[in-house]
DOPA-863181 format. One record per residue: residue number from 1; residue in one letter; chain; x, y, z of N, C-alpha, C in turn. Coordinates in nm, 4 decimals, m for minus. Example, Ala and Ser with C-alpha at 12.3 -4.5 7.8 and 13.67 -1.06 7.14 Angstrom:
2
(site 1,"a","A",(1.3190,m0.5690,0.7800),(1.2300,m0.4500,0.7800),(1.3200,m0.3300,0.7800)) (site 2,"s","A",(1.2850,m0.2250,0.7080),(1.3670,m0.1060,0.7140),(1.2900,0.0030,0.7870)) 
END
This chain:
195
(site 1,"m","A",(5.0100,3.7816,10.0481),(5.1547,3.7662,10.0436),(5.2138,3.7300,10.1799)) (site 2,"q","A",(5.1358,3.7454,10.2842),(5.1888,3.7211,10.4186),(5.2407,3.5788,10.4394)) (site 3,"p","A",(5.1717,3.4748,10.3892),(5.2235,3.3387,10.4129),(5.3670,3.3182,10.3647)) (site 4,"m","A",(5.4004,3.3747,10.2485),(5.5364,3.3581,10.1957),(5.6392,3.4170,10.2918)) (site 5,"f","A",(5.6132,3.5391,10.3400),(5.7066,3.6029,10.4324),(5.7103,3.5296,10.5667)) (site 6,"t","A",(5.5938,3.4801,10.6110),(5.5892,3.4052,10.7375),(5.6759,3.2808,10.7292)) (site 7,"v","A",(5.6617,3.2079,10.6194),(5.7397,3.0853,10.6006),(5.8891,3.1167,10.5940)) (site 8,"l","A",(5.9256,3.2210,10.5202),(6.0677,3.2561,10.5069),(6.1276,3.3005,10.6405)) (site 9,"i","A",(6.0528,3.3828,10.7159),(6.1026,3.4295,10.8464),(6.1093,3.3129,10.9445)) (site 10,"a","A",(6.0081,3.2240,10.9409),(6.0089,3.1068,11.0291),(6.1276,3.0165,10.9983)) (site 11,"y","A",(6.1610,3.0057,10.8717),(6.2765,2.9243,10.8311),(6.4070,2.9869,10.8822)) (site 12,"c","A",(6.4203,3.1190,10.8658),(6.5432,3.1886,10.9063),(6.5556,3.2013,11.0579)) (site 13,"k","A",(6.4461,3.2353,11.1244),(6.4507,3.2664,11.2676),(6.4314,3.1441,11.3562)) (site 14,"l","A",(6.3381,3.0557,11.3179),(6.3054,2.9416,11.4029),(6.3642,2.8107,11.3530)) (site 15,"g","A",(6.4181,2.8125,11.2307),(6.4735,2.6904,11.1747),(6.3676,2.5853,11.1419)) (site 16,"e","A",(6.2437,2.6306,11.1175),(6.1372,2.5364,11.0840),(6.1634,2.4726,10.9482)) (site 17,"k","A",(6.1290,2.3448,10.9363),(6.1471,2.2747,10.8095),(6.0364,2.3151,10.7128)) (site 18,"i","A",(6.0761,2.3435,10.5901),(5.9800,2.3855,10.4883),(5.9887,2.2890,10.3712)) (site 19,"d","A",(5.8765,2.2323,10.3362),(5.8700,2.1423,10.2226),(5.8820,2.2229,10.0940)) (site 20,"k","A",(5.9602,2.1751,9.9984),(5.9828,2.2488,9.8733),(5.8543,2.2661,9.7930)) (site 21,"f","A",(5.7668,2.1643,9.7971),(5.6405,2.1740,9.7233),(5.5527,2.2845,9.7816)) (site 22,"e","A",(5.5445,2.2903,9.9148),(5.4639,2.3938,9.9808),(5.5220,2.5321,9.9531)) (site 23,"l","A",(5.6552,2.5430,9.9515),(5.7193,2.6705,9.9207),(5.6896,2.7123,9.7769)) (site 24,"l","A",(5.6883,2.6163,9.6855),(5.6539,2.6433,9.5457),(5.5106,2.6950,9.5334)) (site 25,"i","A",(5.4177,2.6297,9.6039),(5.2769,2.6716,9.6014),(5.2630,2.8143,9.6551)) (site 26,"l","A",(5.3315,2.8445,9.7656),(5.3258,2.9795,9.8229),(5.3834,3.0822,9.7257)) (site 27,"g","A",(5.4913,3.0461,9.6578),(5.5513,3.1367,9.5590),(5.4560,3.1657,9.4442)) (site 28,"i","A",(5.3914,3.0607,9.3914),(5.2943,3.0779,9.2818),(5.1785,3.1664,9.3275)) (site 29,"c","A",(5.1284,3.1410,9.4488),(5.0155,3.2205,9.5009),(5.0547,3.3666,9.5216)) (site 30,"t","A",(5.1783,3.3909,9.5643),(5.2261,3.5283,9.5815),(5.2273,3.6019,9.4477)) (site 31,"v","A",(5.2774,3.5368,9.3442),(5.2792,3.5964,9.2102),(5.1369,3.6246,9.1624)) (site 32,"l","A",(5.0458,3.5281,9.1833),(4.9055,3.5454,9.1418),(4.8394,3.6621,9.2149)) (site 33,"l","A",(4.8714,3.6786,9.3440),(4.8158,3.7916,9.4202),(4.8672,3.9248,9.3669)) (site 34,"i","A",(4.9945,3.9295,9.3301),(5.0512,4.0526,9.2727),(4.9809,4.0848,9.1409)) (site 35,"v","A",(4.9567,3.9817,9.0588),(4.8851,4.0010,8.9316),(4.7438,4.0528,8.9574)) (site 36,"m","A",(4.6769,3.9970,9.0608),(4.5404,4.0420,9.0949),(4.5378,4.1905,9.1309)) (site 37,"v","A",(4.6316,4.2308,9.2171),(4.6363,4.3711,9.2609),(4.6680,4.4621,9.1424)) (site 38,"w","A",(4.7651,4.4221,9.0616),(4.8037,4.5043,8.9471),(4.6905,4.5128,8.8448)) (site 39,"s","A",(4.6206,4.4019,8.8231),(4.5084,4.4007,8.7295),(4.3985,4.4962,8.7748)) (site 40,"g","A",(4.3716,4.4975,8.9056),(4.2718,4.5904,8.9594),(4.3123,4.7347,8.9404)) (site 41,"h","A",(4.4422,4.7608,8.9541),(4.4906,4.8980,8.9355),(4.4803,4.9392,8.7883)) (site 42,"v","A",(4.5200,4.8519,8.6972),(4.5146,4.8824,8.5542),(4.3708,4.9036,8.5092)) (site 43,"a","A",(4.2779,4.8233,8.5632),(4.1364,4.8348,8.5258),(4.0768,4.9679,8.5683)) (site 44,"s","A",(4.1320,5.0285,8.6746),(4.0773,5.1557,8.7230),(4.1205,5.2744,8.6380)) (site 45,"d","A",(4.2227,5.2579,8.5532),(4.2735,5.3638,8.4649),(4.3163,5.4895,8.5389)) (site 46,"e","A",(4.3573,5.4740,8.6638),(4.4023,5.5892,8.7416),(4.5548,5.5945,8.7396)) (site 47,"p","A",(4.6129,5.7139,8.7197),(4.7594,5.7239,8.7202),(4.8144,5.7008,8.8611)) (site 48,"i","A",(4.9353,5.6462,8.8681),(4.9994,5.6231,8.9977),(5.0625,5.7535,9.0446)) (site 49,"d","A",(5.0229,5.8004,9.1619),(5.0815,5.9222,9.2171),(5.1659,5.8872,9.3401)) (site 50,"a","A",(5.2272,5.9886,9.4001),(5.3171,5.9669,9.5137),(5.2435,5.9070,9.6324)) (site 51,"d","A",(5.1190,5.9511,9.6574),(5.0410,5.8973,9.7683),(5.0167,5.7484,9.7519)) (site 52,"e","A",(4.9891,5.7059,9.6288),(4.9614,5.5649,9.6052),(5.0869,5.4802,9.6229)) (site 53,"i","A",(5.2009,5.5313,9.5767),(5.3273,5.4596,9.5959),(5.3558,5.4448,9.7452)) (site 54,"f","A",(5.3337,5.5539,9.8202),(5.3545,5.5506,9.9646),(5.2595,5.4505,10.0293)) (site 55,"f","A",(5.1342,5.4451,9.9812),(5.0346,5.3538,10.0349),(5.0753,5.2080,10.0090)) (site 56,"y","A",(5.1231,5.1786,9.8872),(5.1696,5.0432,9.8563),(5.2905,5.0059,9.9426)) (site 57,"f","A",(5.3772,5.1038,9.9671),(5.4929,5.0800,10.0539),(5.4467,5.0449,10.1949)) (site 58,"l","A",(5.3453,5.1167,10.2453),(5.2905,5.0884,10.3781),(5.2264,4.9494,10.3824)) (site 59,"l","A",(5.1536,4.9151,10.2762),(5.0908,4.7828,10.2707),(5.1965,4.6724,10.2719)) (site 60,"f","A",(5.3029,4.6922,10.1952),(5.4115,4.5945,10.1920),(5.4745,4.5820,10.3305)) (site 61,"g","A",(5.4987,4.6962,10.3939),(5.5545,4.6954,10.5296),(5.4621,4.6259,10.6280)) (site 62,"m","A",(5.3310,4.6451,10.6106),(5.2337,4.5816,10.6985),(5.2370,4.4296,10.6820)) (site 63,"v","A",(5.2509,4.3843,10.5580),(5.2563,4.2400,10.5310),(5.3795,4.1783,10.5967)) (site 64,"v","A",(5.4946,4.2418,10.5789),(5.6198,4.1887,10.6351),(5.6154,4.1926,10.7879)) (site 65,"s","A",(5.5677,4.3039,10.8444),(5.5628,4.3143,10.9908),(5.4606,4.2168,11.0499)) (site 66,"s","A",(5.3508,4.1946,10.9788),(5.2514,4.0980,11.0252),(5.3088,3.9565,11.0240)) (site 67,"a","A",(5.3847,3.9248,10.9193),(5.4506,3.7936,10.9118),(5.5513,3.7783,11.0257)) (site 68,"a","A",(5.6280,3.8835,11.0518),(5.7258,3.8804,11.1615),(5.6539,3.8655,11.2951)) (site 69,"g","A",(5.5385,3.9310,11.3085),(5.4589,3.9191,11.4306),(5.4083,3.7775,11.4520)) (site 70,"t","A",(5.3713,3.7120,11.3433),(5.3251,3.5735,11.3512),(5.4364,3.4829,11.4044)) (site 71,"v","A",(5.5571,3.5027,11.3532),(5.6713,3.4228,11.3994),(5.7044,3.4581,11.5444)) (site 72,"a","A",(5.6929,3.5856,11.5805),(5.7197,3.6277,11.7184),(5.6220,3.5613,11.8158)) (site 73,"v","A",(5.4952,3.5496,11.7745),(5.3953,3.4826,11.8587),(5.4352,3.3371,11.8810)) (site 74,"r","A",(5.4859,3.2750,11.7762),(5.5312,3.1356,11.7861),(5.6443,3.1227,11.8882)) (site 75,"m","A",(5.7255,3.2270,11.9012),(5.8383,3.2251,11.9944),(5.7948,3.2525,12.1384)) (site 76,"m","A",(5.6705,3.2998,12.1567),(5.6225,3.3351,12.2907),(5.5193,3.2349,12.3399)) (site 77,"k","A",(5.5520,3.1079,12.3382),(5.4574,3.0029,12.3762),(5.4107,3.0158,12.5208)) (site 78,"k","A",(5.4964,3.0683,12.6065),(5.4633,3.0716,12.7487),(5.3732,3.1886,12.7863)) (site 79,"f","A",(5.3555,3.2845,12.6956),(5.2718,3.4001,12.7248),(5.1251,3.3664,12.7031)) (site 80,"d","A",(5.0402,3.4258,12.7832),(4.8961,3.4103,12.7658),(4.8524,3.4890,12.6423)) (site 81,"e","A",(4.7577,3.4330,12.5648),(4.7164,3.4998,12.4406),(4.6530,3.6363,12.4643)) (site 82,"t","A",(4.5865,3.6556,12.5800),(4.5253,3.7862,12.6070),(4.6305,3.8943,12.6287)) (site 83,"v","A",(4.7437,3.8575,12.6878),(4.8532,3.9532,12.7086),(4.9128,3.9940,12.5735)) (site 84,"i","A",(4.9391,3.8938,12.4884),(4.9939,3.9221,12.3556),(4.8960,4.0076,12.2767)) (site 85,"l","A",(4.7675,3.9716,12.2823),(4.6641,4.0439,12.2088),(4.6557,4.1891,12.2543)) (site 86,"w","A",(4.6614,4.2111,12.3854),(4.6545,4.3463,12.4415),(4.7656,4.4341,12.3845)) (site 87,"y","A",(4.8879,4.3862,12.3890),(5.0012,4.4663,12.3423),(5.0028,4.4823,12.1904)) (site 88,"t","A",(4.9700,4.3767,12.1173),(4.9722,4.3880,11.9709),(4.8656,4.4847,11.9212)) (site 89,"q","A",(4.7485,4.4848,11.9843),(4.6429,4.5768,11.9414),(4.6811,4.7223,11.9694)) (site 90,"w","A",(4.7419,4.7474,12.0854),(4.7832,4.8839,12.1174),(4.8976,4.9309,12.0275)) (site 91,"v","A",(4.9915,4.8410,11.9998),(5.1017,4.8770,11.9090),(5.0459,4.9086,11.7705)) (site 92,"g","A",(4.9511,4.8254,11.7226),(4.8891,4.8493,11.5927),(4.8152,4.9820,11.5881)) (site 93,"l","A",(4.7405,5.0130,11.6942),(4.6644,5.1382,11.6996),(4.7559,5.2597,11.7008)) (site 94,"i","A",(4.8575,5.2559,11.7839),(4.9492,5.3699,11.7959),(5.0304,5.3894,11.6679)) (site 95,"s","A",(5.0749,5.2778,11.6086),(5.1607,5.2901,11.4898),(5.0840,5.3336,11.3651)) (site 96,"t","A",(4.9525,5.3134,11.3607),(4.8743,5.3546,11.2428),(4.7944,5.4827,11.2650)) (site 97,"f","A",(4.7976,5.5364,11.3851),(4.7185,5.6550,11.4183),(4.7539,5.7752,11.3307)) (site 98,"w","A",(4.8792,5.7867,11.2932),(4.9276,5.9041,11.2196),(4.8986,5.8978,11.0698)) (site 99,"i","A",(4.8636,5.7807,11.0161),(4.8489,5.7663,10.8708),(4.7409,5.8585,10.8127)) (site 100,"p","A",(4.6186,5.8640,10.8687),(4.5187,5.9576,10.8121),(4.5628,6.1033,10.8187)) (site 101,"l","A",(4.6379,6.1390,10.9219),(4.6862,6.2760,10.9356),(4.7905,6.3077,10.8285)) (site 102,"t","A",(4.8729,6.2081,10.7933),(4.9751,6.2258,10.6902),(4.9129,6.2579,10.5553)) (site 103,"f","A",(4.8005,6.1911,10.5255),(4.7341,6.2130,10.3972),(4.6431,6.3359,10.3999)) (site 104,"g","A",(4.6400,6.4059,10.5124),(4.5622,6.5297,10.5220),(4.4120,6.5095,10.5311)) (site 105,"r","A",(4.3688,6.3892,10.5637),(4.2247,6.3636,10.5701),(4.1705,6.3737,10.7117)) (site 106,"g","A",(4.2544,6.3490,10.8104),(4.2119,6.3580,10.9487),(4.1084,6.2521,10.9835)) (site 107,"y","A",(4.0340,6.2794,11.0897),(3.9351,6.1835,11.1398),(3.7924,6.2373,11.1305)) (site 108,"s","A",(3.7725,6.3373,11.0458),(3.6388,6.3976,11.0332),(3.5365,6.3021,10.9736)) (site 109,"i","A",(3.5833,6.1958,10.9074),(3.4900,6.1004,10.8468),(3.4002,6.0343,10.9521)) (site 110,"f","A",(3.4502,6.0231,11.0747),(3.3707,5.9592,11.1802),(3.2455,6.0391,11.2141)) (site 111,"k","A",(3.2462,6.1688,11.1843),(3.1268,6.2517,11.2094),(3.0127,6.2141,11.1165)) (site 112,"e","A",(3.0473,6.1557,11.0019),(2.9466,6.1196,10.9024),(2.8953,5.9765,10.9197)) (site 113,"f","A",(2.9492,5.9012,11.0160),(2.9076,5.7625,11.0359),(2.7630,5.7539,11.0831)) (site 114,"t","A",(2.6894,5.6590,11.0273),(2.5537,5.6282,11.0731),(2.5635,5.5149,11.1752)) (site 115,"w","A",(2.4500,5.4799,11.2346),(2.4511,5.3702,11.3319),(2.4921,5.2389,11.2639)) (site 116,"m","A",(2.4595,5.2262,11.1358),(2.4978,5.1058,11.0610),(2.6497,5.0994,11.0421)) (site 117,"d","A",(2.7106,5.2150,11.0140),(2.8562,5.2210,11.0000),(2.9253,5.1828,11.1311)) (site 118,"w","A",(2.8738,5.2386,11.2425),(2.9325,5.2080,11.3733),(2.9133,5.0604,11.4085)) (site 119,"s","A",(2.7979,5.0048,11.3728),(2.7725,4.8622,11.3995),(2.8686,4.7743,11.3206)) (site 120,"l","A",(2.8888,4.8094,11.1927),(2.9804,4.7330,11.1084),(3.1239,4.7436,11.1606)) (site 121,"l","A",(3.1622,4.8634,11.2032),(3.2964,4.8841,11.2587),(3.3155,4.8024,11.3868)) (site 122,"a","A",(3.2140,4.8031,11.4740),(3.2221,4.7270,11.5990),(3.2297,4.5773,11.5708)) (site 123,"a","A",(3.1480,4.5287,11.4767),(3.1481,4.3852,11.4432),(3.2817,4.3441,11.3821)) (site 124,"t","A",(3.3364,4.4299,11.2963),(3.4661,4.4018,11.2348),(3.5760,4.3971,11.3400)) (site 125,"s","A",(3.5746,4.4931,11.4321),(3.6758,4.4981,11.5377),(3.6673,4.3761,11.6287)) (site 126,"l","A",(3.5444,4.3393,11.6644),(3.5248,4.2239,11.7520),(3.5706,4.0947,11.6836)) (site 127,"s","A",(3.5332,4.0790,11.5564),(3.5740,3.9579,11.4842),(3.7260,3.9535,11.4664)) (site 128,"n","A",(3.7875,4.0709,11.4500),(3.9335,4.0770,11.4380),(4.0010,4.0339,11.5687)) (site 129,"l","A",(3.9460,4.0785,11.6813),(4.0006,4.0392,11.8113),(3.9889,3.8885,11.8329)) (site 130,"v","A",(3.8706,3.8340,11.8008),(3.8488,3.6904,11.8187),(3.9412,3.6110,11.7267)) (site 131,"r","A",(3.9522,3.6560,11.6013),(4.0395,3.5872,11.5044),(4.1845,3.5869,11.5527)) (site 132,"n","A",(4.2302,3.7018,11.6005),(4.3682,3.7105,11.6484),(4.3912,3.6260,11.7731)) (site 133,"a","A",(4.2909,3.6188,11.8615),(4.3041,3.5372,11.9824),(4.3203,3.3894,11.9458)) (site 134,"f","A",(4.2361,3.3412,11.8535),(4.2471,3.2021,11.8100),(4.3775,3.1780,11.7326)) (site 135,"k","A",(4.4180,3.2779,11.6556),(4.5420,3.2662,11.5787),(4.6619,3.2532,11.6723)) (site 136,"i","A",(4.6649,3.3342,11.7776),(4.7743,3.3290,11.8744),(4.7785,3.1923,11.9419)) (site 137,"k","A",(4.6605,3.1423,11.9802),(4.6531,3.0112,12.0451),(4.7019,2.9013,11.9500)) (site 138,"a","A",(4.6633,2.9114,11.8248),(4.7046,2.8105,11.7265),(4.8559,2.8091,11.7087)) (site 139,"y","A",(4.9178,2.9274,11.7049),(5.0623,2.9344,11.6850),(5.1403,2.8858,11.8065)) (site 140,"q","A",(5.0744,2.8804,11.9209),(5.1412,2.8273,12.0386),(5.1514,2.6751,12.0331)) (site 141,"f","A",(5.0667,2.6122,11.9503),(5.0648,2.4663,11.9423),(5.1193,2.4100,11.8110)) (site 142,"q","A",(5.1240,2.4918,11.7063),(5.1637,2.4413,11.5750),(5.2676,2.5346,11.5135)) (site 143,"s","A",(5.3494,2.4818,11.4220),(5.4542,2.5620,11.3595),(5.3928,2.6693,11.2687)) (site 144,"s","A",(5.4643,2.7788,11.2538),(5.4171,2.8918,11.1724),(5.3983,2.8517,11.0272)) (site 145,"a","A",(5.4935,2.7749,10.9743),(5.4892,2.7371,10.8330),(5.3687,2.6491,10.8019)) (site 146,"k","A",(5.3395,2.5516,10.8886),(5.2296,2.4582,10.8633),(5.0939,2.5272,10.8654)) (site 147,"l","A",(5.0773,2.6280,10.9500),(4.9472,2.6950,10.9621),(4.9151,2.7846,10.8431)) (site 148,"q","A",(5.0106,2.8070,10.7542),(4.9855,2.8935,10.6394),(4.8896,2.8309,10.5393)) (site 149,"i","A",(4.8620,2.6993,10.5520),(4.7663,2.6365,10.4611),(4.6237,2.6838,10.4883)) (site 150,"l","A",(4.6012,2.7518,10.6018),(4.4685,2.8055,10.6324),(4.4438,2.9405,10.5660)) (site 151,"t","A",(4.5428,2.9952,10.4992),(4.5327,3.1274,10.4379),(4.4173,3.1425,10.3392)) (site 152,"p","A",(4.3807,3.0397,10.2612),(4.2696,3.0576,10.1666),(4.1404,3.1039,10.2324)) (site 153,"i","A",(4.1188,3.0645,10.3573),(3.9969,3.1055,10.4274),(3.9951,3.2570,10.4425)) (site 154,"q","A",(4.1078,3.3140,10.4847),(4.1167,3.4589,10.5017),(4.1044,3.5303,10.3676)) (site 155,"t","A",(4.1657,3.4739,10.2633),(4.1563,3.5331,10.1294),(4.0115,3.5341,10.0822)) (site 156,"l","A",(3.9397,3.4234,10.1033),(3.7996,3.4140,10.0632),(3.7136,3.5158,10.1365)) (site 157,"i","A",(3.7352,3.5292,10.2674),(3.6578,3.6259,10.3469),(3.6846,3.7680,10.2968)) (site 158,"t","A",(3.8112,3.7996,10.2672),(3.8456,3.9331,10.2178),(3.7780,3.9625,10.0847)) (site 159,"v","A",(3.7831,3.8669,9.9921),(3.7223,3.8862,9.8597),(3.5712,3.9008,9.8718)) (site 160,"l","A",(3.5087,3.8144,9.9522),(3.3626,3.8234,9.9714),(3.3236,3.9564,10.0356)) (site 161,"g","A",(3.4037,4.0015,10.1321),(3.3776,4.1309,10.1950),(3.3866,4.2453,10.0956)) (site 162,"n","A",(3.4881,4.2409,10.0104),(3.5052,4.3454,9.9086),(3.3882,4.3476,9.8100)) (site 163,"i","A",(3.3378,4.2295,9.7763),(3.2277,4.2222,9.6799),(3.0939,4.2581,9.7444)) (site 164,"l","A",(3.0640,4.1986,9.8600),(2.9324,4.2153,9.9224),(2.9157,4.3487,9.9951)) (site 165,"i","A",(3.0206,4.3929,10.0634),(3.0087,4.5153,10.1440),(3.0488,4.6387,10.0641)) (site 166,"f","A",(3.1621,4.6305,9.9939),(3.2132,4.7472,9.9233),(3.1773,4.7489,9.7750)) (site 167,"h","A",(3.1051,4.6452,9.7292),(3.0598,4.6353,9.5887),(3.1762,4.6515,9.4909)) (site 168,"q","A",(3.2886,4.5935,9.5263),(3.4073,4.6023,9.4414),(3.3952,4.5015,9.3267)) (site 169,"k","A",(3.4095,4.5496,9.2054),(3.3993,4.4614,9.0895),(3.5341,4.3962,9.0616)) (site 170,"q","A",(3.5292,4.2690,9.0248),(3.6504,4.1945,8.9899),(3.6509,4.1736,8.8385)) (site 171,"d","A",(3.7665,4.1948,8.7749),(3.7734,4.1677,8.6310),(3.8077,4.0207,8.6075)) (site 172,"t","A",(3.8099,3.9796,8.4829),(3.8326,3.8384,8.4480),(3.9669,3.7887,8.4992)) (site 173,"t","A",(4.0700,3.8716,8.4855),(4.2036,3.8322,8.5312),(4.2034,3.8037,8.6813)) (site 174,"q","A",(4.1352,3.8883,8.7582),(4.1303,3.8698,8.9026),(4.0568,3.7416,8.9401)) (site 175,"w","A",(3.9459,3.7127,8.8700),(3.8713,3.5891,8.8980),(3.9557,3.4666,8.8630)) (site 176,"v","A",(4.0280,3.4718,8.7507),(4.1131,3.3600,8.7101),(4.2239,3.3386,8.8125)) (site 177,"c","A",(4.2891,3.4487,8.8547),(4.3967,3.4391,8.9544),(4.3434,3.3829,9.0859)) (site 178,"l","A",(4.2260,3.4287,9.1272),(4.1656,3.3798,9.2513),(4.1364,3.2304,9.2414)) (site 179,"g","A",(4.0834,3.1874,9.1273),(4.0571,3.0454,9.1059),(4.1845,2.9628,9.1103)) (site 180,"l","A",(4.2916,3.0139,9.0485),(4.4198,2.9437,9.0490),(4.4796,2.9362,9.1896)) (site 181,"i","A",(4.4616,3.0435,9.2666),(4.5111,3.0441,9.4047),(4.4440,2.9336,9.4851)) (site 182,"f","A",(4.3106,2.9245,9.4734),(4.2400,2.8213,9.5489),(4.2742,2.6814,9.4979)) (site 183,"f","A",(4.2984,2.6678,9.3684),(4.3405,2.5386,9.3134),(4.4772,2.4988,9.3700)) (site 184,"c","A",(4.5694,2.5961,9.3779),(4.7022,2.5697,9.4353),(4.6909,2.5261,9.5809)) (site 185,"y","A",(4.6082,2.5971,9.6578),(4.5920,2.5608,9.7986),(4.5218,2.4257,9.8135)) (site 186,"f","A",(4.4324,2.3924,9.7193),(4.3675,2.2612,9.7196),(4.4727,2.1518,9.6982)) (site 187,"l","A",(4.5630,2.1728,9.6017),(4.6718,2.0774,9.5778),(4.7612,2.0649,9.7008)) (site 188,"q","A",(4.7883,2.1780,9.7634),(4.8723,2.1773,9.8820),(4.8053,2.1000,9.9952)) (site 189,"g","A",(4.6737,2.1196,10.0110),(4.5998,2.0471,10.1145),(4.6057,1.8967,10.0925)) (site 190,"i","A",(4.5876,1.8515,9.9688),(4.5968,1.7082,9.9367),(4.7377,1.6563,9.9668)) (site 191,"y","A",(4.8379,1.7368,9.9291),(4.9778,1.6976,9.9517),(5.0059,1.6822,10.1019)) (site 192,"v","A",(4.9563,1.7790,10.1818),(4.9792,1.7744,10.3276),(4.9097,1.6529,10.3887)) (site 193,"l","A",(4.7876,1.6219,10.3422),(4.7141,1.5076,10.3966),(4.7821,1.3743,10.3627)) (site 194,"k","A",(4.8454,1.3672,10.2476),(4.9103,1.2428,10.2062),(5.0445,1.2219,10.2750)) (site 195,"c","A",(5.1072,1.3309,10.3220),(5.2402,1.3189,10.3843),(5.2339,1.2806,10.5294)) 
END
């Protein structure tokens, strides 16, 4: 859902031009993503409790704040990407530190980590830093709205990670929605190349 919010904030804050076709594609993909998440929840047959509502609220807030951060990076062209990365990582760490404590789980899970868990955590953190560094550099040279066409790559990596690492099963609705999302982005890519 982040691309939709990024495009809308970029339009409001930076006055970036947004093509109606691209906005339509982003809207369709946002709806499909909501259907995917809801389908996964319905398939689990678990009742929605207060913790889950709070968690969805946090996820929504994270999406909006991440989109706003993307536009903010675009506004800071003169800053070095390492400076931006340093502050954004610390802000992210400090602002999310309290979440496990709120749910009463604490940080005791780290005592159960094996060397494989620590290796995976280190690799994930390193790849996240590298991804953010390149992302910051890209936004310094290109408009926020135009770079949203790269979103399918991140979606694909997330889905593959969920399947291969966490063994998360996808139902038919989720596979159909995922296929439609990539088809929409394929159409958008052709449209951008022709314009």
